[in-house]
Residue, then its C-alpha position, 0 to 999 in steps of 0.5 A: m500500500s502506498p504512503d497516501a493510501s489513507d488519502a485515497a480512501d476518502t478520494p472519489v474516483l471519476v470514470v470516463h468512457g471512450w467514444g461509443g461507450s457509456f458509464a453503464d457499458t464501459w464501467v458498470a457492466p464489466g464490474f469495475t465500479a463494483l470493485l471500486a465500491d468493494a474497496g470503499r471508494e465513491v464512484i462518479g460516473v460521467d457520460l460524455l455528450g453524445h453518449g449514454t444518458a447525455p444529450k445527443p445533438h447531431e450538430p458537430e459544433a455542439y461537441a467543441d468542448l467535451t470537457a464540460r460534462i467532466v467539469e460539471a461532475l467534479p466535486d469541490r475536492p480532488v479526485d482520482a480519475v480513470g479515462f479510456s480513449l476519448g475519455a482519457l484525452t478529455l481528461l487530459r484537457t480537463a487536467m491541463a485547465g485545472p491540474d489541482r482538481f486531480r490526485r491521480l490519473v489513469l489514462a488508458g487507450i491513448g499514446r502516440n495519438v495524443f500528439e498526432r492527428d490522422d484526418e484520413a483515418t477519421a474520414r474512414i471511420i465516419a464513412a463506415i458509420e454512415g454505411e460505406p466501410s473500407e474493405d481493407d480497414n478493420t478498425s473503422r468497421l469496429f468503430a462502426q459496430y460500436a456506433h450501431q450498438p443498442g442505445n447509441d445514436p450513430v448520427a451523434l457519434a459521427a458528429v463527435f468525430r466531425r467536431p471542431p478539431d482540437d490542436p494536438f497536445t504539446p509536451e509544454q502543455l502537459a507539463v502542468i499535470t504533475c499528479p501521479t499518472l498511469v498510462v495503460v496501453g495494449d501492445r496491439d493497440f493502434v495508439h501504441p507505444p505510449d513512450t512520448l506521452v509518458e515522457a511529457l508528463p512529469d510523474a508518469r509511468a506506463e503499463i503495457l498489456r500484452g496481447v490486448d488491443h484497443f477495444a479490449t482494454p477496459e475489460s482486460f484483467g491487466f488494466i483492472d489490476a493495474t488501475l486498482d493497485f495504482l489508485d490504492a483501491v484493491p478490494v478488501 
């Protein structure tokens, strides 16, 4: 148990899903929130705009600031926060604007993509969502499958991809995030490796999940075990 484990017991854990997911599907259904509860931790669930129980506007401009729903959910005291994919990227932007709001961060399913933009890949994903998948791009097909899962709004999810583009992060921007941070990436994830991201964060380390791809990350035992241990939230 780490020296700040006593602080951890009183620290809520805010969890943010990835694109096409939701608090219920990504964190509740696999049992992750139950494990946090067994460890005595309060859980704050966030549904990003366009997802889950949140409103689902069809205009891309509505998604210009995805951090708003996280900021609204933050309590008056620091939290631990866990984000996957789009949720992790959005947590990064939230922490850049208010680094004192976080005790610890777990960022899963992001890595080299933090500093890059791939407009061609985004266009292929949007085309797949709208029924024109590329025959040789399995990743875009998987995104399209997520978009059409029960409860999802494919038009809203395509609009998330069409939102006004953020500038890529810079190491100078990330330097303000000084809390301990764990970056979790599967070695089969298209965002692997996470080295540049880890180097840009002042107090970060990486956990590489062997044989795990992007979409399998939140439910992988390696992710769950590493996250609970890092947050001093191992069930008793």
